[in-house]
C-alpha positions in Angstrom: 0.0 0.2 -0.4 1.3 3.1 -1.2 1.5 5.7 2.1 -1.3 8.2 3.0 1.8 11.3 2.4 2.9 9.5 -1.3 -1.1 9.3 -2.2 -1.7 13.2 -1.1 1.6 14.3 -3.3 -0.2 12.4 -6.1 -3.3 14.2 -6.0 -1.3 17.5 -5.8 0.9 16.5 -8.4 -1.9 15.2 -11.2 -3.6 18.7 -10.6 -1.0 20.6 -11.4 -0.6 19.1 -14.9 -4.6 19.2 -15.0 -4.6 23.0 -14.4 -1.2 23.0 -16.9 -3.6 20.7 -19.7 -7.4 20.7 -18.5 -8.2 18.1 -21.3 -5.5 16.0 -19.9 -7.4 12.3 -19.6 -4.3 10.5 -17.5 -3.7 13.0 -15.4 -7.6 12.9 -14.5 -7.2 9.0 -13.5 -4.6 9.6 -11.1 -5.7 11.6 -8.9 -8.5 9.4 -9.6 -7.0 6.7 -7.9 -5.1 8.5 -5.2 -8.5 9.3 -4.5 -9.4 6.8 -4.1 -7.2 5.3 -2.2 -8.1 7.6 0.3 -11.2 7.0 0.5 -11.8 9.6 -0.9 -14.2 8.1 -3.1 -16.4 10.6 -4.7 -13.8 12.8 -5.9 -12.0 9.9 -7.4 -15.7 9.0 -9.3 -15.6 12.4 -10.4 -12.1 12.7 -12.4 -12.7 9.5 -13.4 -16.0 10.5 -15.1 -14.5 13.3 -16.6 -10.8 10.9 -17.9 -14.3 9.3 -19.0 -15.8 12.2 -21.2 -11.9 13.4 -22.3 -11.2 9.8 -23.8 -15.1 7.3 -24.2 -13.3 4.3 -25.5 -10.7 4.6 -22.6 -11.2 0.8 -20.9 -8.2 1.7 -17.9 -10.9 5.1 -16.9 -14.6 2.8 -17.0 -12.9 0.0 -14.9 -11.8 3.0 -12.5 -15.7 4.7 -12.7 -16.6 0.8 -12.3 -14.3 0.4 -8.8 -15.7 3.4 -7.5 -19.2 2.9 -8.2 -19.0 -0.6 -6.5 -16.8 0.8 -3.3 -20.3 3.1 -3.3 -22.4 0.3 -3.3 -23.9 0.6 -6.8 -23.7 -3.3 -8.7 -25.4 -2.1 -10.9 -23.8 0.8 -12.4 -20.9 -0.9 -11.7 -21.0 -4.4 -14.1 -22.4 -1.4 -17.1 -18.9 0.1 -16.5 -17.2 -3.7 -17.3 -19.2 -4.2 -19.6 -18.2 -0.7 -21.4 -14.5 -1.7 -20.9 -14.8 -5.1 -22.1 -16.0 -2.9 -25.6 -12.8 -1.4 -25.4 -10.8 -4.0 -24.4 -12.6 -7.6 -25.3 -11.1 -10.2 -22.4 -9.8 -7.6 -20.3 -8.8 -10.2 -17.0 -9.3 -7.4 -14.1 -12.5 -5.9 -15.6 -14.1 -9.1 -15.9 -13.2 -10.0 -12.5 -14.6 -7.0 -11.2 -17.8 -7.9 -12.9 -17.8 -11.0 -11.1 -17.7 -9.0 -7.4 -20.5 -6.4 -9.1 -22.1 -9.6 -9.4 -21.8 -11.9 -6.0 -25.4 -11.6 -5.6 -25.9 -14.4 -7.6 -22.9 -16.6 -7.2 -23.1 -19.1 -10.4 -23.3 -15.7 -12.0 -19.8 -14.8 -10.2 -18.5 -17.5 -10.7 -18.5 -17.8 -14.6 -17.0 -14.0 -14.5 -14.0 -15.2 -12.1 -13.2 -18.0 -14.7 -13.4 -16.2 -17.8 -11.0 -14.2 -15.4 -8.5 -17.0 -14.7 -8.6 -18.4 -18.6 -7.5 -15.4 -19.8 -4.9 -14.7 -17.5 -3.6 -18.4 -16.0 -0.6 -16.3 -14.1 -3.5 -14.2 -12.3 -3.0 -15.8 -8.9 -5.5 -13.4 -7.3 -7.7 -14.9 -10.2 -7.6 -18.1 -9.0 -8.5 -17.3 -5.4 -11.5 -15.7 -6.3 -12.9 -18.7 -8.3 -12.3 -20.6 -5.3 -13.8 -18.9 -3.3 -16.9 -18.9 -5.2 -16.7 -22.7 -5.8 -16.1 -22.6 -1.4 -19.6 -20.5 -1.5 -21.0 -22.5 -4.2 -20.9 -25.7 -2.2 -22.2 -24.5 0.7 -26.1 -25.1 1.6 -29.2 -23.1 2.7 -31.3 -24.5 5.7 -34.8 -23.1 6.1 -36.6 -24.6 9.5 -40.5 -23.8 9.6 -42.3 -24.6 12.5 -46.1 -25.9 12.0 -48.2 -23.6 14.1 -51.2 -26.2 15.3 -53.9 -24.8 17.8 -53.7 -25.5 21.7 -56.3 -28.0 20.9 -55.4 -29.6 17.9 -55.6 -33.1 18.1 -54.4 -34.4 14.8 -51.8 -36.2 12.9 -48.9 -34.0 13.3 -46.9 -35.6 11.4 -49.6 -36.1 8.7 -49.7 -32.3 8.7 -46.2 -31.8 8.6 -46.4 -34.6 5.6 -49.5 -32.3 3.8 -47.7 -28.8 4.6 -44.2 -30.3 2.9 -46.3 -31.4 -0.3 -48.0 -28.6 -1.2 -44.9 -25.9 -0.6 -43.0 -28.7 -3.1 -45.9 -28.0 -5.9 -45.7 -24.2 -4.8 -41.9 -24.3 -5.5 -42.5 -26.5 -8.7 -44.8 -24.3 -10.6 -42.6 -21.1 -9.6 -39.8 -23.7 -11.6 -37.4 -22.7 -9.2 -34.7 -25.3 -8.0 -36.9 -28.0 -5.6 -34.6 -29.0 -2.2 -34.8 -31.2 0.0 -37.4 -32.0 2.9 -37.6 -33.0 5.5 -40.8 -33.4 8.0 -41.0 -33.7 12.0 -44.2 -34.2 14.0 -44.4 -30.3 13.9 -42.1 -28.7 11.9 -40.7 -28.9 8.2 -36.6 -28.3 6.9 -36.3 -27.5 3.7 -32.2 -27.9 2.6 -31.5 -25.9 -0.8 -28.4 -26.5 -2.5 -26.5 -23.5 -3.0 -26.7 -23.1 -6.5 -30.7 -21.4 -5.0 -28.9 -18.8 -2.7 -29.9 -16.2 -5.7 -33.3 -17.1 -5.5 -33.0 -16.9 -1.4 -36.1 -14.1 -1.7 -38.1 -16.3 -3.8 -38.4 -19.2 -2.0 -38.6 -17.1 1.1 -42.1 -15.4 -0.3 -43.5 -18.0 -1.4 -43.2 -21.1 1.9 -44.5 -18.6 4.4 -47.5 -17.7 3.2 -50.2 -19.8 4.6 -52.2 -18.9 0.9 -55.9 -19.0 2.0 -57.8 -17.4 0.2 -61.9 -16.7 1.0 -64.0 -15.1 -1.3 -67.1 -14.2 1.6 -70.5 -13.0 0.7 -70.7 -9.3 2.4 -73.3 -8.9 5.0 -76.6 -7.5 3.0 -77.3 -3.3 4.8 -79.6 -5.2 7.1 -77.4 -7.2 9.2 -75.0 -4.9 9.2 -77.4 -2.6 10.5 -78.6 -4.4 13.4 -75.0 -6.2 14.2 -74.1 -2.2 15.0 -77.2 -1.4 16.5 -76.0 -4.0 19.0 -74.1 -2.4 22.6 -71.3 -2.2 22.5 -70.7 -3.2 19.0 -68.8 0.0 17.8 -66.7 0.4 21.4 -64.6 -2.7 19.8 -67.0 -5.9 20.9 -67.3 -6.0 16.8 -66.5 -10.4 17.1 -68.6 -11.1 20.0 -71.5 -9.3 18.4 -70.8 -10.7 15.1 -74.5 -13.2 14.8 -74.6 -16.5 13.9 -73.3 -17.8 10.4 -71.3 -14.4 10.4 -67.1 -13.5 10.6 -66.2 -9.6 12.1 -64.1 -9.0 9.1 -61.1 -6.0 10.2 -62.2 -3.3 7.6 -59.7 -1.4 5.4 -61.1 0.2 2.9 -64.0 1.9 4.1 -67.1 2.4 2.2 -69.0 6.0 2.5 -72.7 6.4 0.2 -75.0 3.6 -0.4 -72.9 1.8 1.1 -71.5 3.7 4.7 -72.6 1.0 6.2 -69.4 -0.3 5.2 -67.4 2.6 6.2 -66.8 1.3 10.2 -63.4 -0.9 11.3 -65.0 -4.1 10.8 -67.6 -5.6 7.9 -70.0 -8.9 8.5 -68.6 -11.6 6.2 -70.3 -14.7 5.7 -68.9 -17.8 8.4 -68.3 -19.9 5.4 -66.4 -19.3 2.1 -67.7 -19.8 -0.7 -64.9 -21.9 -2.5 -61.3 -23.1 -1.1 -58.7 -23.6 -4.4 -59.5 -27.5 -4.1 -62.8 -26.0 -6.7 -60.2 -24.1 -8.7 -58.7 -25.6 -12.1 -56.7 -23.3 -13.3 -55.6 -19.5 -11.7 -53.5 -16.9 -13.4 -51.9 -13.5 -13.5 -53.0 -11.1 -15.8 -52.2 -7.1 -16.1 -55.6 -4.9 -15.5 -55.9 -3.2 -18.4 -57.2 -0.1 -17.7 -53.7 0.4 -14.8 -50.9 -0.7 -16.0 -49.3 -1.0 -12.8 -52.1 -4.1 -11.1 -52.5 -7.2 -12.2 -55.0 -9.2 -10.3 -55.6 -13.1 -10.6 -58.5 -14.9 -13.4 -60.0 -18.4 -12.2 -61.1 -21.1 -14.5 -63.8 -23.5 -11.8 -65.0 -26.9 -11.9 -68.7 -27.0 -12.8 -69.6 -27.5 -9.4 -67.8 -24.4 -8.0 -68.8 -22.5 -11.1 -72.2 -23.5 -9.6 -71.6 -22.4 -5.7 -70.8 -19.2 -7.0 -73.9 -18.7 -9.6 -76.4 -19.0 -6.8 -74.7 -16.3 -4.5 -74.1 -14.5 -7.3 -77.8 -14.1 -8.0 -78.6 -13.1 -4.4 -76.4 -10.3 -4.2 -77.3 -8.7 -7.6 -80.7 -8.8 -6.4 -79.1 -6.8 -3.0 -79.8 -2.9 -2.9 -77.4 -1.3 -3.3 -75.8 -4.5 -4.7 -74.6 -6.9 -2.5 -70.3 -7.4 -2.9 -68.0 -10.5 -2.1 -65.2 -10.0 0.3 -61.3 -11.4 -0.9 -60.0 -12.7 2.4 -56.3 -13.5 2.1 -54.9 -15.2 5.1 -56.9 -13.3 7.0 -56.7 -9.7 6.0 -59.2 -8.1 3.9 -57.9 -7.6 0.3 -61.0 -6.6 -1.5 -64.9 -6.0 -1.9 -65.8 -5.7 -5.3 -69.5 -5.8 -6.3 -71.3 -8.0 -7.9 -72.2 -6.8 -11.0 -74.9 -9.8 -12.7 -76.6 -12.5 -11.7 -74.3 -15.3 -13.5 -70.4 -15.5 -13.9 -69.6 -19.1 -16.3 -67.2 -20.3 -14.3 -65.1 -17.4 -14.3 -64.6 -15.3 -11.7 -60.7 -12.3 -11.3 -59.4 -11.5 -8.2 -58.5 -8.0 -7.8 -55.5 -6.1 -5.0 -53.7 -3.6 -5.1 -51.5 -6.3 -6.5 -48.2 -6.0 -8.0 -46.5 -8.2 -11.2 -44.8 -11.1 -8.9 -47.1 -10.7 -6.0 -50.6 -11.9 -8.5 -48.3 -15.1 -9.8 -47.9 -16.2 -6.2 -51.4 -16.0 -5.9 -51.7 -18.1 -8.7 -49.9 -20.4 -7.5 -50.3 -21.0 -4.0 -54.2 -20.8 -5.2 -52.9 -24.3 -8.0 -50.3 -25.3 -5.2 -53.5 -24.9 -2.2 -53.5 -23.6 1.1 -51.5 -24.9 4.0 -53.6 -26.4 7.2 -51.6 -24.3 9.6 -50.1 -21.4 9.2 -46.2 -21.7 9.3 -43.3 -19.8 10.1 -39.8 -19.5 10.2 -37.3 -21.0 13.3 -34.3 -21.3 11.9 -31.8 -19.9 8.9 -28.1 -20.8 9.0 
């Protein structure tokens, strides 16, 4: 390493050169590297950018800027700078190596770049170390252990529930196209061992796995039923669930209505206790973009013949209400939307709407196709 006082001297000398010749691209490059070594990353990057302005095809300046960007944690921009350097100097081992470091979030990609750097400069001992380090990392495994949250009064077969839970998770993972892990079950847990090649997709696994995936489509109670419930002593003071009439459940409501639906303008609404549909009555489910708002997505479901008949029978009753009835769409106990029923018949096709992004809609479709977990699960151990 160069001592700090010598680095400051380099900065001073380069600055003098720049004063004598403001278009000296190499002087900016030298000063930038010295600034970087002194920990002045922003100043160093600024000099590298100026050097690139003066000499746009300089592979050295492009790689230098990539280094500064990587030190600032901007991996994508650093990778772009490395690619630009490689266009100016194809097969350059130093640029390939830095690309590997910029790609560490995807170990397989990083290993590929380190391997190319080693091919380009076989004598480079540091390329060998990088490649060996990545191979060791790829041989590590990721273990997730999820605990099944059984009710305290559960008397059934816990091992059978754990096995069913593992089967559902396996279907979810396969339908997402992720690498299938190894499963192990006990009487109250599911252990998932991921090949380290899947490490780069760990967030995708973790978003699919812990969600119970229960989706309930339940008719919202009529205005008259709501009014009787709201008029009961204590309901509006917090006894929403305790005062729910037989056959109904109180659902937390963060989508308050006004006007003719002002009976749905409170902290809770009433829904019929029994869901119209279960996942077993869904034959197909797919995510689709909302044509009226490209940033919103929905899930299209095709129902079984029995499911279609049940849904249409309920839809006919809701359509006849004044004001027209609604269906509460509840996912894992949370209200995601309550669309108004505007037709007596749906012909076996149902849209599930909400404030979904693309990934959330795709995950919901996968959960509908693969089934709901019998009980919630929570991550107990990750290593």
